[in-house]
N, C-alpha and C positions, 0 to 999 in steps of 0.2 A: 377715512375714519374708519371704524370697526365696521358698520353696517355694510359700507362700501367695499371694503376687503373681502367681507365673508360673502358677499353676492358675486364677487368676481371669482371666487374659489369654486361657488356652484357653478357658476357660467363655465370655468376651465373644466370641471368635472363632466358637465355635460357635453362639452365640446370633444371631450377624450372619450365618452361611453357612445356618443353619436345618438343620445337619447334626449327627446323633446320634452318628453312627460315630466311632470312636477308636481308635487304635492299640492302645489298653488292652484293646479288647475281644480281642485276638491272644494267643495264649498267649506265654510267654517264649522268646525267641530264634526268633520268628516274624516273617516278613516279609509287607507287602502290596505286592501286584505290580501288580494293575490293577483297574478298576472298569469297568462297562458299564450304561448305563440300560437298565432291564428291568421285565418286569412277572412277578408271582408267580402262575402258574395255579391257583387252588384249584377244587376239586370239576370236574377236569376232566371235559369230555364230558357233564356233567351238566345238568338244567335249572338246577341252582344255581351252576354255574359264574361264577366272577367273576376280575377281574384286579387284583390290587393291585400299583401302580405303586411302583418305587424304583429303588434301584441293587444290582449284584451285584458283590460284592468278591471278587476271587481272590487269595488268601493261600497262604503256602508249605504250612500244615497246615489249614485251613478253607475254607471258603466261606461269605460272609456276606451277607445280602440284608437291605439297610435300606429300609423303606418310608418312602414321602413322607409318610404319614399319621403323625402321632408317636402316635397312639391303639394304632397296630398295633405288636406287638414285633419288634424285630430279631432276624433268625434267623441260626444260628450252625450250622453242619452240620461236624463234625471230618472230614477226608477220611479217618483211618484207620478211623472208623465207617462208611464207604461199603461197599456191595455191589456196586453197578453204578452206573457214570456212561456217558453216551452221547447223542446226538441223539434228541429223542423222536421214536416212532415209526419209527426205521428197522428194527427188530425185526419187524414187521409187526402187532403186538398192537393198536399206536395208529395204523394206516395211515389210516383214516377220519377220525383228528385230526391228521393231518401238515399238511394244507394250513392247518388252521386257526392250526397253530403251527409255520410253516415254520421259524422261528429258534428253536426250543425244545431245551433242555437239561435232560434228566432224569437225576434224581440219586436213586438208591434207598439207603437207609441204617437203621442201627438206633439213632441217637440223635441229637437235636436240643436245643439251646440256644435258649430265649427272652429275649429282654434288653430292659429298659429300655421295657416296655411302658406306655403314656400319658407316654413320658419319665421314668420314675421309677426312681431308681437303686435297686437292691434286688437279692439274691442272685438269680443265673440260676436260673428253671425248667427243669426236664429232664424231655423225654418220651422214652421208651425203647419199640422196637418196631419193626417193618420198615415202613418209609413210603417213598411216593415224592413227591418235590415235582419241577413243572416250572416252569421259568424261560424267558421268551421273551425273546430280545434283540432291540432296536429295529433293531440292523443284523443282518439274518440272516446275511449273508455272514462275521460274524465266529465264528458257532455253530462250526465245524469247529476254528478255531485255538483257542478256548475250551476246547472238548472234550480236545483234544490235551494241553493245558498242564495240565486236570485229571488226566487218566489219568498224565501224567508225575508229578505232584506226589502222585498218590495213589500210586504206586509207591514214591516216596521216603517216605512216611508208613507204609507198611506193612513196610520193611525191618525185620528183626529186631533189629538192632543199634542203638543210639542214634548212633554214630558214623557208621556209613553212612549213616543217614537225614540227619546234619548233613552229610556231604560232598556228597551228590547236591544238598541244596538250595542249599547253597552253588555249586556247578557251575551249577546254574540260575539262580542270581543274578548270578553273574558273566558268564555268556552274555548275559543282558539288559544288563547294565551295558556289555559290549563292543560291543554293538551299536546305543548310544546316545552323544549326547556334550551337551556344554553349548551350549544354544541362545544363539550369539554376539549374536543380535539382542535379548537382554535386557540389554546394557550399557547403563548408564544415558549415556554419551556416545558418540560414533562417534570420538572422537580416544583412547579408552582402549587401551592396549597391553596385549595378552594377555601374562602372564609364565609362569604355569603351569596344567594343568588336570590333574585326578586323580580316582579313584573315592573315595569315603568314605561313610561314615554319620552322620547328625546323630543324636546321642544325647540322648536325654530321660529320664526315669524311667521304668524299668522296660522300655523299648522303644527299636529304633532304626530309622532309616529310611534307606535307602541313595538314592544319587544321585552329583551330580557337584560336585565343589568347582573352581573358578575363581578366580584373583587376578589382577587387572589392577594398573597402575601407582597407581590409586585408589581399587579398591574390592575386596572379598572377596564372594564368591557361592557360596550352595549351592540347586541346583536338585534337586529330589525326582525319582527316578527314575518315581515312581507318581501324580506330582500331587496327593497328600493334602495338603490345607492345613495341614500343621502349621507354626505360624509361631512363632519367637522373635523378638517384637517389639523392635528397637533403640531406644537411646536417639536422641531425635532433638534439634537445638537449637531447633526450631519446631513446630509442629504443621503438618504439611502438607496437612490436608483437616481439616473439620470432621467429627465422629464420623457415620459411616453415609453419608458423601457419595460417590455414584456417578458416575464419569464414563465418557465413551464408551472400551470398549475395556480400561477398568482399574478395579478396586476400590480406594479408598483409605481407610483407616480409623485411627484412633486409641484407644487404649487410656489416658485419663488416670487414672493411678493413683498415690495416695501423693504426689501433687503433681508427677510426671513425665510427660511426653507422650511415648509409645511409637507408633512408625509402621512401616508395613509396607505394601508394593503388592503386588498379585495381579492377575495377567493374566488376562482372561475369555476363556475356550475356548469350542468349540462347546456348544450348548445350555446355556450359562450357568454351566458347571463352571470352576472358576478352577485357574489353574496357577502356584502359588503359586512364591515364590524369594525367599531370605533374603538381603539385600545389606548390607552395612556397609560405610560409609565408612572407609578407612583412618586417616583424621585423626581419627577419632572412637575410635580404639581407644586405651585407656590403659593395658591388660595382656592379657599373653597367658601362658598355662602350658602345659608339656608334661605330659600325663596318661598315667598307667596306667590302661588299660581291660581289664576281663578279665586281669588279671596282666601284660598286655604292653603295652610302651611304643609304644601306637600312637594316644592320645587328643592333643587341641590344644583348649582352652579360651579363648574370645577374650571380653574385657570391654571395654565403651565407658565403665564407670563405675569411680570408685576405690575403694569402699568396700561396693558390693554382693555378697551372694553368689551373685547370679542372674546368670548370665554370658549374653551374647547369643547365642553359638552354641557348643557342645561337638561335635566333630567327632572319629571314629574311623576312621581311616585302614587299608587292608590292607596298605599295605607302611610300615614305619617310614622309610624313606629319603624318601617323599612327605610323611610328616608334619615330617620334619625339615627338607625344602626349604621348605615352606611357613613354619614355625617361623622359619628363618633370614631369608626375604624380609620378613616381618611386622616381626621384631626389628631388621634392619637400618634397615626405614623408622621405627621408632620410635626409634631412638639419636639421631634428630634431633629428636624431640618430645617423650619423655617418659623420664623417668630411672628407669633398673632399681632396683627395689625387693627386699631379700632380709629373711630373717627377722631377722637381725642389725640391720639398719636400723631395723624395727618394733619391736625389743626395746629399742633406745636412745628413740625415741618414747614407748614406753611407759613405760621407767622414768623418764623426765622429765616424765611426766603430759599429754603432747601426744594418747596415744591414752588411751581409757578401757579398762577390763578387757575388755569387750565388743567393742570394735573390735580390740583385740589378739587377741583369741582367733579372731574374724573372717579376720584376717590369716593367723594362723597353720594353720587349717584350709584355706585357699585354698592355701597354698605346700606343705602336706602333701596334695596330690592330695584333698581333700575337695571335693565338688561336689553341690549340691543336683542336678543332673543325674544322679546316681550313687548309687541308694538303698545300695548296698554300701558307699560312701564319703562317707556324708552327713555335713556337718559336725557334730561332736562337741562339746559341751560340757558343763560338771560340774553334777551337783547341789551346790549350795553352802549350802544351809539343810538343816538336821537335826531342827526342830522343826516338825511340821504337827498339834500337838494343842493350844498355848496360843492363848489369845484375843486375845494380843498378841505382835506380834515384836518382840523386844528385841535389835536390831543392835548394841547395847554390850556385850553379853553373849557370850563367846567359847563358851557352851555351846549355843547357837542354831545354830551352823554345823557342818557336816559336817567330818572331819578330812579335808583336802585332801593329805596327804601318804602316803594309802593308797588303793588302787583301792578300787571298790565293793565286791567281794568280799572284801577284807581287813578291812572295817570291822566285821563281827560275829565276835569271837575264838573264837567255838564251832564256828561254822560253818567259819572257817579252818581251825582244827586240823584237823575233819573232811578237810577238802581236802587238807590238806599230809600226812596219813596215806595220803591215796589217791596223792598225789604220790610219795611215798618209795618205793611199792609198786610203782609203773607203769614198764614198760619204756620205752625210748628209743624215739621222742622223748617227753619229759614234758611236760606242761602242768598248770598248776593249776585253770584254769576251762574248762568243756565248751562254754561258751556265751561271745559275745563282748559287748562294751558296745555296741556299733552295729552294727546289721544292718538290713537292709531291713523286715524283721518289726518290729524296734521303733520304727523311724521312722514306719512306718505306723500302730502300734499308738498312737502319738502323736496321729496327723494324720487318723485314720481319718474324724473329721467333717467336715473340710474336703477330704478325696481319699478317697472311699470306693470309686471306681471302680478305685483305685491297690490297693487291699486286696483289691477282687474279682478282679483281676487276679492279684495274688500267690498269692491262695487259691483258683485255679479256681473261679472265681464265689462264692464265700462270706464272710462275715462270719465271724469268730471266734466262739467260744462266748460268751455275753453275760458270762459270769462272770469270763471273761479278758480281756474290753476294757479299756480306759481308762476305768474308772468313778470313779475317786478318786485324788486327789494322795497323800492320806495311805496308803491301802492299796498304791499303787504302791511309795511309799518304803519301807513295811514289807516288801512283798515283795523289793524290791532287798534290803534287809538280813538276810531271814531266807532267803527261796527257796534250794532247792538249785541252782537253775540260771540265776537271775536276777541277772546283773549290770550291767544296762543304765544308761548314763549318759543324760544329757538332750539335747535338740537345741536350737538357736538360738532357736526360737519362743517358748520358755520365758523369755526376756529380749528379746524385741521387745515390739510395741504394738498386734497384731492378737489379739484374743482369740477367733476364729472357729474354733479348732483346739479349744477347751474349750467351745464352744456348739453344741447341735444344731440350727442355725438351718436346716438342709435338713430338718429333720422326718424324718431317716431311721430307719427301723425295724431297729434294730440288735440287737432280741430282747428276751427277758426273763430276768431272773436268778432263781436259785433262790426268792428271797425273794418272787417274784412281780411287782417292781419292773419297770418298762421301763428300758432303758438309753438315758439322754437326755443331759443337760449333765453335764460332769466337776464332782463333788464337790469342793468347794473346802475348804481347811484353815479353821479357825475364825476365824484372826487376817485372813482376806481378806473383806471384805465383798461383794466383787463381782469378776468375771473381770478387770477394769481393774484394781482394786485389789491383785489376786493379782501381775499382770505388773509392776506398778508396783513393788510391795515386793520382788519377786524380782529387779529391776534392782537397786533399790538395797541390795539384799543382796549381789548380784555386785559392785557398786562399792564396797562397805563398806571400812573400815581393816581388818578382820579378813581378808577375801579378799583385799585388796590385798597384804595382809603374806605371805599363804600361797599366792596362786596359782601362783607359779613352782614349787613343790612338786608340783602337779598336772601342771602343764607337763613337767616331768622325766619323771612317769608315761606321758602320752601322745604326748608330741612329741619327748621329749628322752632322756638317758642310762640313765633308769631303764627305758626301754623294751624292752631287748634285754640278754642277757648276764648276766653273774655280777649286776650291779646291779637288773636284773630280779628275780631270784631272789631276791635279798636282799629286795626291796622287796614280795614276794608279788604279781608282777605277770607273771605266764606265762602265755600264751594258746595256743591250738593253732599249730603252726608254718605251718599252711598260711595262717593269716591276716596273716602279716609278709611283706612287699616282700622278694622273694627268695628266700621260703619254697620253693618249686617252680618249676622250670623247664618249662614246658607243652612247648616246643620239643623238649626231651629226651624225652618222652613218645609213644613210637611208636604205641602201640594208640590209635586214635581214640575207641573207647568209653571207654578210663578217661580220656584227656582231655575228653572231655565231662563225664563224671561229675565229674571233679574241678574244673572251671572251675564246674560248676552247684552245688558243693559250697561252694565259695570265694566265691561271689557272694552267696548264699543266707545263708552264716554270718556274713559280713562281714569288713572287712580292718582291718587295724591301720594308722594314717597312717604316711607316710613319716617317718621320723626326721630331725628338723630340727637337733637338738642333741646333741651327743656328750661336752659337760661340763655339770656343774651349771648351773642356769639361774639367773642372777642375781634377786635380788628386787627389788620396786618401792620406789623410792625415796618414803617417807611421812614425815610429820612425826616419827614415833616413831624411824627410823631413819637420819633425816639427821645428818652431822657437826656435833658441838657447836664444832668448832675455827672459828675466825673466817675467813670465806670470802676467797678470794683469787685475783684474776683476771689473774695475772701469774707470771711464770716463778719457780721457787724461788729461784734466785740472788738475787733482789730481793725475797724475802718479808719480808725483816725492814726494809725501808726504812720508815721512819717516815711518817707522814702529814704531807704537805706543807700548811702554812697559809697559803702565798705568795698566787699569783694566781689561785687556782682559784675556782669561784663559789660552793663549799660547804665547811664543815670537817668536820661530821657526817656519816660516812659511812654510809650505810643500804644496805641489800640494793635498795630501789626504786631509788636512784640510779645504782647501779652497774648494775642491768637497764636503766634509761632511755639510759645511756652506750653500753652495747652494742646495744640496739636501735637506735642512731643511729651505729653504726661505720663504714656507708657514706660518711657524711658527712666523714670523716676528710680533712682538706685540709693541703697542705704548707705551714708557715711558713716556714723559711728551713733553709738547707742551707750546710755548712761541709766543705771538705777540709783535714784535719789531719792524716791520715797518709801514709805513701809507698806502703804495701801494705794487703790488704784487713784491715776492722775486725772484730776477734772478741769484742769484750765491750764493755757498756755499765753504769755503775753511776752514780747520781746521788745528791747529798747530801740530807741532811734537808730542808735550806730550798730546794732544788731549783736553787739557784744556780750549782752546780760539777755538771760532767758529766766521770767520767770514762770512758776509753776504753783497749781493748788491741787491738794489730794484728800482723801478722805481720811487720811492719817492727821487731818485738822492742822497740817503746816502749810505755810507759804515759803517757797523754796527760791532762793537766786543763784543762778548756775552760771558761771564764767565761760563762753563759748571758746575764748581764746585759750585760756589755762586748763580749760576742761574740768574746772574743780568747782566743788560748792562751796558757796562763799557765805551765803546767809540762809538761817533756817529760822522762822518765825511760827510763833503759835500765838493765836488770838484766844482760843478756848478749846474745851475737851472734844468740839464736834467738828464733822467734816466740813470742809470748806467745798464749794461748788462750780465756782469759777472766779477769773481774773481779768483785770484789764489795766492798762497804764493810761494815766491821765497826760494830756499834751505837754508836752515838757520834760516828760522822764522823771519828773520830781516823786510821783506817787503813785502807788500800787493799791488798786482797790479789788478787795476780794469777798464773795458772799459767802454766806454761811449757813449750815444747816440749825444753827442756834437763834435763827431769824433776823440776824444782823448783818449788815454791811461794814466793813472795816476799811480804814484808808490808813496806809503804811507808808510813811516818810522814807523815801531812799536816802537820802541825802544825812538826815539824823538818826536813822536806824530804829525806830520806834513808831508804836500806832499814834496816827496823828488825830484820828476821829473815828467815832462809832456812830452809824445811824441806825437805829433801834425802830424799824419801820415796817414790819409784820408780824403776824400772829401765827407764823410757821416757818418752816424753812425757806431760806431763799435760795431759788433754784438757777437762776442766771442774772446777769447785769449786764447793760450796755451804756454807753456814753457818747454824748455828742452835743457841741457848744454849749457848755455848762449846765448840761441836763442829764441827771443819773434816770437809767428804767430800770425796774427791779421786778423781775416775775418771783412768785412764790407759790407754795403749796397752801398757801390759805386762799388760794381763787383768785387772786389780786395780781394784776400789773401796776404799779404806782410810778408816775411820773415827778421827779422832784428837780427843783430849781437848785442848782449847787454854786455858791458863790465862792470862788477860790480864796485863798489865804494871800494877805499882800505879800509876806515873804512865806518861803514854803517852811513848813514845820513851826511856825512860829504862833501861829493862830488856828483856830477850829475852822472848819467849813459850816455854813450857814444853810441849812436846807428848808426849802418850803414845798410843800405837797401841792403839786400843779394839777394833777389828775389822777383818778384811780379806776382803772379798766375793769371791770368787775367779769369774772368766768363761772360758771356753773360749779367746776371741780378745780383740782390744782393745777396749777400751770408749770410745765416741766421745762419750756424752753420759748426765747424772743429772740429776735432780730429785727435791725432795724433797714429802711431802705437807703440808698445812697444819700439822699438829701433830707434824710430822717424826717419825713413828713408822714411817714408810714411805719406801723410796726406789725408784725406778725408774730401769732403766740401760738402753741401748742401745748394741748391738754394731755391729761392722764387718761382720759376717753377716747383720742385720737380725733379731737377735732382741731380742726386749723382754724384760727380767726384773725382775717385783717382789719386794721383798725385805722382810721384816719385821726392822725394826731393833732393836728389843727382844731378839729372839734370835739376830738375824744370821744369818736362814734364808731361803731361798727361798719364796716363797709360789706364786709362776707365772710358768713361762718359758715365752713365746710366740713361736714364730718367725712375727712378724709382716711383714717386708718381703724383698723379693729382694734388697737390697743394703745399703749402710750404714744405720743409724738416724742421721739428721740432728739430730734434737730429741725431746725426750719432757716430758710435764708431768701433773700430777694435776690434775683437776677442782676447782674451788673447795670442794666438799663431799667430796673425796678418794673419791669412789665409781668415777671412772672414771680411766682413763690415755690421752691422746692422744698418738700418736707420728706423727712425719713420716720419710719415708725417700727415700733417692734414686731410688726406684723410681716415685715420683709420687704415692704413697699417702699417705693420712691415715688413722689405724686407731683404733677407739675400742675399749679392751679394760674390761672389768669386774672392779674390783679383787677382789671378793669371790669370784668364780668362776675369773676367767681367763679368760673367753669373749669371743673377739672380736665385738663386738656391733654394728659399723659399721664401713665400708671405704667410701671415696671416693677416686677418682683423677682426678689432673689431668695435662696433656700434660709436665709436666716437674717436677723435683723442688722440693719447699718445705723450704728451709733451715733455716727457723725460724718458731716463731710464739708467739701469745697466744691465751689462750681463756677462756672464762665458763663451761664446760662445755656450751653450746648452739651460741654460735656461735665460728668461729675467723678472727683476722686471721693470714694467713700470709706469709712473703716468699720470693718465688721464685727459682728460678734466675736467670729473665730480668731481675730485679729489679722486679717488679710487686708490690704489695701485693693478696692476695685474701682477700675478705669470704666465708666459707663459712657455710652454713646445715647445721648438721648433721643437723638433725631433719627438715629438708625436703629432704636428699640434693642438695644444688647450690650452686653458685658464686652468691652475691648481686652482688658488686661486683668490678670489676679496678680498681686504683688505678695509675697510672702513678708509679715511683719512681725509684730507683738504675738507672744504666747497665748494673749487673752485678748479680751474684747479691746478695742481702739476706743478710746472714750473721748478725746479731744483732739485738734488738729488747727494747724496755723500755718499760714503761707506768707511770703513776703511780697511785696507791693510788683516785684519783677515776674512773680510766679514762678519763680525758678528754685525755692528753696521750701522745704517743707518740714515740719516738726511736728510729731505726733505723740501722744501719751495713752499711755494703755493700763489694762488691769494688772499687768505684770510688774507694775510700777516702774516702768521705763521711760524715758523720754528718747526718741530716735529722731535723728537728723537725717533727712532725704535732700538729695540734689538730682537736678535733673542733668542727664549727660547727653548732649546734643551729636 
């Protein structure tokens, strides 16, 4: 997983640089300022005096000495424990020694930590008592400046109030940043143009590193203030150097991990020290996200990959404007290279099976501000299996799984009752759970075997009690069910392919349990033969039918509408208010102590993800929930057109044949075209045999065109008002046309005359549909009416009898309607951009969605009736989930799309300019543009085989298109 890969890259970097020091040796919220090559003088002035060569690190709250010899421990001296700091020998006590150590710094203190002796990661050793250490700098002229810095930092560390300490250290840091700037000699090319430079911090788990950000027309750079080689290696198209290869003036290396090649360049400074710089080519950037860091909108995360949780750089800025300016510049660059993705866009891909459950959860975590660089907002995944005692894991048994509709804290009924009792008695603000489901402590609880130094950093140099460690999967699950304060979920690693977090491969001494056994590998459930088998079966469970059918319920809790408010209370999903975005405004807290304490509490407690959905999340489309209705790939007005056995290449229609046709829809070619009207064409209907094409137009005529003779056979005018649409009734005996004169006309083909007129509206009729002897008419009078139509006993001999069955009222004029495949649902689109989904069995509104900023030009259900697509004059194509009413995808073109056909995944639309556009909804892009009409494309028809298309346009023409395989 991402965190493990990141950790391995850091380990590889440290192995290559032979440096044991890590920012994780610092306290939380501590900065590393500078380092000096030095000797630690032991037993000064005695015959046993010896010098230990190493590097002295000056940090904001401590002094750290790293010996070159790995057998020697790293020494950490907290500045708050220092009694005296000065130049050695300046008070006369050691004058005889002053010449020998003219560059000496003397520290007298009461406590010291010894870390990583023999390079072994273990709990820190502490020695207490008054001691004096002397460090001799290689450059004696720097002693005075270092002592002055230490004295200043010591004063900050000894301030009584934590807020005052933080303020003074921040002032020192900002002063250092102000005196430095980005080294422009580090640009990759002399032709690069600088766009902006600002101060920022690189964020990694538990620690940050200050420095300078610089962006040019081709690259993004970060240069640390302290020269510490903290490197986030970014994905490169090629390996720019062999592993470990050195060249004059530069070190180039790569980390070949999981099939990817990561590269980074570091420049050599004096005495062989490296001066690292993170450099990301803008052309390689695939995603960028604004982030909350420390509850403040100051973060920015940059990814050069599509699906990885591990970013290439995470930056925290001191000013929001700097963050926003940098984001704007990169986003503007990406507009021409990368399509922007939203949670809704990923939802459609997940529903349609293009994304796995695992991939979808990764994307939701990323969009909800979760990052592997921020342990207080680490990606969260659900427990899905609830059986850790059986010898076999039965994924066909619903009892195997955890109830995904409930948070962990509500899974145990008895515990929940106790929590609810306390909740009812609690004063405002109330919360049900005193701990969160995701926090730095929980993340490192799971990852201690692969990231022990992070645990030591978080817990002040100690591992947790051996009996509280991550010892057993079953024990951990049981404690999550029964524990009074344990409500944690899982992390992505449980569904990855790297078992290292389950195995004590580093041979860490994690302590001894009460029973006498040492903490070693994680104990697996009986149904797992090995760690690899455990992860494989966990992945299988996550992708199982049961989880696919219920995952949306867990998403509602963590990322969706049950995260906050009444719905959260009803779902027993209420956590401490400080964990929610916007739960506290740090800028409004004037007391610096209170602000620091609040921030520390929030960061250590954990944070709830950013809310992504405010309506119920749609369920995934699985075979169990697929519509039983016959699929349809065309508009509802032609849904009853029988299969044509004519010139098409196959008669037995299958899902595969339709899929094949739509996968080749970009090969649509113009076959012939005819100008048969005097105004824009508004509707197209085709006879069962495929030989006759009926069209309506704003020139007020219904025309019958012979496809075989390519001749106009009939032209009928019912009034002097425009006709808006047409359809053929079953049997091909009657054509029905809607008109702007408020009427619907029935024309008998056999008798060549108007058979009936339905005067059903008070304004223009904009669209009609027919199914099972029912007529559906939409009108500018703000209604859609449902009529029962009794057909004549003999065509043309009697009038139809119509009874009004239902009237679906709207606030404004209705411009388009469409039926679902089973005709139990209807979707309407209005002049003001609202899309409404109606349940026709009860004549009630299911969902009303403000989809567009102008008129809705066209709407249609997907073949499985799970989604509705709408096109508006605002240029947007929007996909709505029928079950929940959620807008799950939106794509924008530079002009309105007046009409369309779609199969649920791809769209063929007719544009205002006359082009036919092929859209890939799942990929979020336009696949093809096909030249067509000289004016707007106003209507479209597709045959049942999806191999022929007819379009009508404002240029008064009808065009015949065919797929060329």
